[in-house]
N, C-alpha and C positions, 0 to 999 in steps of 0.2 A: 505608690503611684508611678515612681520612676521606672520600676520594673515593668509595670503594665504598659507604660508608654514605649519602652524599649522593645517589648514583644510586638506591640502594634506596629511600630515603625519597621521592624524586621519582616513581619508577615504581611504587611500592607504595602506601602510605597516601594520599599527596597526590593521586595519579592517581585512585584510587577515590573519594576525597572530592570531587574535581572532577566525576567522573561523576555522583555522587549529586546534587550541586547543579545541574548542567546538566540532568539528567533531570527533576528537580522543576520547574525553570524552564520546560523545554520543555512539560511536561504542563500547567502553568498557562496557558501561552501558547496551547495548542491546545484548551482546555477550555471555550471560550465557549458552545458549543452547550448544554452541560449546565446552565449557569447562566442562559441567556437566557430572558427572558419576552416576547420580541418577538411581536407579533401581526400578522397579515396586514392590509394596508389594505383598505378597502371602496370599490370592488370590488377583488378580488384580481387580480394580474397573471395572465395565462393561462399554462398549463403543459402541456407534452407530456412524457410519460414514455416513454422509448424503451428497449426491451430486446432485445439480440441473443440469439438462441438457435440452437444447433446440436445436432441429435440429442438433444433433450430430451423425447422422447415420454413418458417415465415421470413427468416433473415439470412439464411445461409448463402443464397445467391448474391446478395449485397455484400456479405462478408468476403466471399471469394473474389468478387470484383474489386473490393478495396485492396486486398492483398496483391492481386495480380497487377494492379496499376502502380505498385511501388516502382520507383525509377532506378532501383538497384540493378546493375547489369548482371543478367544471367541467373537471377534468383529463382530457385525452385520452390514450389508451394505444396505443402503436405497438409491435408485436412483430415483429421481423425474423427470419424463418426463413432461416438461412444454410446453404443447400445440404444440408439434413437428408435423411437416407435412411431414417429409422426411424418415419415416421408423424407427425412433428411438424407437417408442413404440413397434413395432413388434420385433425388435432385443432384447430389454430388456426382453420381455416376454419369448423369446426363451432361453436367457441366464439364466433366473430365473428357468426354468424347470430343468436345469442341475446343478444348484447351490442353495442349500436350504438356504444358508446364505444371499442370495440376495433378497431384497424386493423392487419390483418396484411399484411406484405410478404414476398414469396418471392424469395430470391436463388438463381439456378440456376447462375451461372457466376462465377468469380473472375478479374477482369482481371489481366493481367500487371503486376507491380510492386506489387501490393496484398497485404497480409495480411488474412485472413478477417474478423476482428472489426472492423478499421478500415473495410473495405468495407461490412460490414453496417450499421454506424452511419452511414456516409456515405449509404447508400441510405435508411435509416429517417428521417433528418433532412432529406433533400433539399428537400422541398416544405412543410415545417412553417412556420407563421406565428406560433406562440406566443411570448410574451415570454420564457419560460424553457424550457430543455430539461433534463430530468433523465435521465441515462444510467445504467442500472442493469443489473447482470449478472443472468442468469436464476435463479441459485441463491441470491441474496441474500434474506434474510428481513427485510422491512421492518416496523417498527411502523406502525400506522395513521396516525400523525401525522408521520411522517418527512419527507415532502415539504413539508407545511405549515410545520413548524418551520424547515426549512432555508431555504425561500424567505423566510419572515418575517425571519430573521436577516439574510439578504443585503439585503433591502430596507431594513431598519433601519440597517444598517452600511454601506450602499453598496458591498457586495461584488459583483464581476462574476462570480466563479467560486468555487464551494465544493465541496471533496471531503472525504469523511469516512473515518475509519478505524473500521470496525465491529468488534464482538466477533468473534474468530475461533473458530469451533467446533472443538474438539479432542477427538477420540474415541479415537484409538489411542495407544499408548505413545509412538511417535515424534512424533506431533502435540503431545502434552502436554509432552513433555520438550524437544523441539527448537524449536517455534514461538516461545516467549518469547525464547529466546536469538537466534534468527535475526532476529526483529523488532527487538530492541534493537540488534543489530549493524548492521542496515540503517539504523535511525534515527541511530545514532552516526556511521556512515560518511558519511552525506550531510547530517547536521544538518538534518533535515527541517523543524524548526520555523521555519527561516529562510524557508520558503515564505511565512510571514505577515509578513515584513519587506519592505515595499515598496521599500526602498533597495537590495535585493539581487536584481537581475533574473536573475542566473545560478543562484539557488537557488530551485527550484520543483519540488515533488513532489506527486503525487496518487495516489489509489486509484480505478482505473476501475470498481470495484464500485459506487461511488456518486459521480457526477460531475454537479454542477449548474452550469449556465452560461447566461448571458444569450444569447439567440439572436443578437442583433446582434454580439456579440463572436465567437461561433462562426463566423458568416458572414464576419466581418472577416478572420479568419485562414485562411479556406477549410476550416474544420472538419477532419475526419479525412483529407481529401485532403492536407493539409500534413504528415501523419505516416503516410502510407499504408503505409510499409514498415518501421515501427518495432516492435521486439519488445516494448517496454514503451510502448505508445502513449499511456497515460494521463499518464505523466511527461513524455513528449515534447510532448504537446499543452499541458500546463500550462506548460512552458517557453516554447513559442511564444506563448501567451497573455500570460504575464508580460512577455516581451520586447516585446510589442506595446503594453504599457501597461495591461493589465487588472489589476484589484485582485483578487488570488488569495488564497485561504485553504485551509488543510488543518486540519481539526478532528478531535478525538476524537468518535466518535459511537456508542459502544457501546450506548447506550440506544435508538438509532434503528434499528440494523440489526445483523444477525449473519450470518456466512457461513462455509462450510467451503471453504478454498482447495484442499486436496489430500486425496485419500483413502488414499494409500499412500506408503511411503518413496520409491519411485522418482519419483513425481510431485513430492514435496517437494524431492528432490535437484535435479532438472532445473528445476523451477519457480522455486526460489529462486536458482539459478545464473543463470537468465534475468533475474530481477528485479534482481539485483546488477549484472549486465553491462549491462542496458538503462538502469538508473538512473544508471550512471556514464558514459553515452554512450560505452561501450566503452573507457573509461580504466581501467587496472589499479590506479591509485594509491589510490583509496579502500579497495579490498579489501586491498591490501598494508598500508595503515596499520592496519587493524583486525587483520589477522593478526600484524603486528609487535607490537602492544600485547598481544594475547592470549598470544603466545609469551613476550614479555618479562616480563609480570607473573607468570607461573608460574615462570620462571627466577629472578626476583628473590625470589619467595617461598621457593624452595629455598635461595638464598644466605642470606637472613635466618634461615631455620631452622638452617642449618649454623652460622652465627656465634653465634646465640643458644644453641645446645646446646654449642658449644665454649668460648665465652668467659663465658657467663652474665652478660654485661654488661647492665645495666638498659636501656640505649638500644637494643641489638639485640633484647632480649626484648620491649620495648614496641613497637618498630617491627614486628616479626613479628606480635605479637598484634593490633595495630591494623589491620595489613594484612588479616589473616584476617577480623576482625570486619567491616570496611568492605566487603570483597569479597563476603562472604556476605550482608551486609545488603542490598547492591545487588541481588544475584542473587535474594534472597527477595522484594524489592520488585518486581522484574521479573515474577516468576511470579505474585505477588499481584495486580498491576494487570492481568495478562493473564487473571485469573480461573481460574488453574490451581492445583490443590492443591499445597501445599508439598512433599509427598512426592516430586513429580517433579523438584524442584530437587536432590534427592539424586543424580540421574542425571548431574549435571554432569561427573564424571570421564569419562563415556562421551560425552556430547553436546558437550563442549568440543572434542575432536578432530574430531567430525563437522562442527561449524560451520567449523572450519579447513579441512576437506576440501572442503566446499561452496564456501567462499570461493576456495580454490585452483582448483576446477573453473570457477568464474565467470571467473577470469582466463583460463583456456583458452578459454572462450566469447568473451571479449573479443578474443583473439588470432586466433581462427579465424572468428568470425561464425556458427558452426554451433551451433544450439540445438535441443533436443527440445521440441516444443510440441504438446500434446494427442496425444502418442505418435508424432508425425511429425518427422523431421529437417528443419529449415528453415535455409536459408542466407540471411543478411540482410546488408545493406550497413552502412556506418558510421552511427552514430546522429547525430541532429541535436544541435547544441550549444545551440540555442535558437530561432533564427529559422526562419520557415516556409520550406519548400522551394518551388521554382517549379513 
């Protein structure tokens, strides 16, 4: 019984206490943008904001407006129309006639061996000469000072690359109940705060929704050409950059940007499976580790409950009670920091097995290389471990 108690103590209260401590440590480590008071030098380094867009006719005008209202001095704006068929091209051309800072590019064909977003960004950045490049997804809502604050921090701290984690807009039940758990599972599986540890070149993660990079480093690693067939190109590019010696950072940036990742459960299911598989370089072990912990901690909770009810021993009762308190304190903290109402944490009995299912499907994606992306089945090769491809 002593061995059983020790295992339960280790996989129960101590494990959750460790997660709480590590979670707080990671958040502090990634929160420098919020506390930074860095100012741009005078004159400010030049900046190009590059936005890939595909079939965004309903929202492209608002996207252009959001980017043009950035308060960064002299920033140029490049919008890359990636083979759109819904009128996006025409709208961009009309907007460009009224705004000289806007430079539209139109991609009509996708070369063999490329994925669409990678090629669009490669085209959009090809002839730029700015000191910095800010790559932003078309659906990201930026605060007017987002670019200025990000570049100012990089200049002050001598960062070469900065990506941020925006506030995730959650509107449906599945988004509000699942997103916080999926995000923390991803963070725990890959220890994403280690991106900010310069001594760990193999740990590099990014969010392609907001990716700021010195142009000289982008060109040094051949930009998106080096990750042209990667299903999670942002993480792959960050790894290439860090291996090349760039000083990379991943920061929390909820006050600078917010975005909605997926609009329905099917998109969430396949999208997060792609994110896990791509982030792991198609290794199944990070997902297996999270699945093992999620399964083991529930099993341990059941064992603790059984022993506490049967023996009424104070040690078992205390272990069970502390396990429950720490587990739900961590879950509540996860939902609170995600900006989701606490009521959705009550759905954990439903969402817990759903996260396990998505993790399991991500392992299937790792094994087969087949992923659903923007509603289309895509077959991809093995992921980069870190160094640029030739």
